[in-house]
C-alpha positions in Angstrom: 5.7 -10.4 16.6 7.0 -9.4 13.1 10.2 -7.4 13.1 9.7 -3.8 11.8 11.9 -3.0 8.9 10.6 0.3 7.8 9.5 3.3 9.9 8.4 6.3 7.7 6.9 9.1 9.6 5.4 6.7 12.1 3.8 4.5 9.4 5.1 1.0 10.2 5.5 -1.7 7.5 6.4 -5.3 8.9 9.1 -7.3 7.3 8.1 -8.4 3.8 9.7 -9.8 0.6 6.9 -9.1 -2.0 4.9 -6.1 -3.1 2.0 -5.9 -5.5 0.4 -2.8 -6.8 -3.1 -2.0 -8.2 -3.9 1.2 -10.0 -6.9 3.5 -10.3 -8.5 2.6 -13.7 -11.2 5.4 -13.8 -12.5 8.5 -11.9 -10.3 10.4 -9.4 -6.7 9.5 -9.6 -6.8 7.6 -12.9 -3.3 5.8 -13.5 -2.3 6.4 -9.8 -1.5 3.6 -7.4 -4.7 2.7 -5.4 -3.3 -0.2 -3.3 0.0 -1.6 -2.3 0.0 -5.2 -0.8 3.0 -6.3 1.3 3.5 -10.0 1.6 6.0 -12.4 3.5 6.7 -15.6 1.6 6.5 -14.3 -2.0 3.5 -13.7 -4.2 1.3 -16.4 -2.6 2.6 -15.7 0.9 0.9 -14.0 3.9 -0.3 -10.4 3.5 1.5 -8.4 6.3 0.2 -5.0 5.4 -1.9 -3.2 2.9 -1.7 0.4 2.0 -4.8 2.0 0.3 -4.8 5.4 -1.2 -7.6 7.6 -2.6 -7.5 10.8 -4.6 -9.6 13.9 -4.8 -11.2 15.5 -7.9 -7.8 17.2 -8.6 -6.1 13.9 -8.7 -4.2 14.8 -5.5 -3.7 12.2 -2.8 -6.6 12.4 -0.4 -6.3 9.5 2.0 -3.5 7.0 2.8 -4.4 4.1 5.1 -2.2 1.2 6.3 -3.9 -1.9 7.7 
């Protein structure tokens, strides 16, 4: 089992050494982060967690999901 290295309000992110970000390009939340991908083993490594965020019509964070 992966060692847990971060515990933020009960949201667990396994050990990782690389992050990639994608941004909302149009619609609600334009310019905001839409996805954070956490990987172990660098950019081409294994994805250990993915955070997905959505925004409402006021560009406020609406959902935050970790898989």
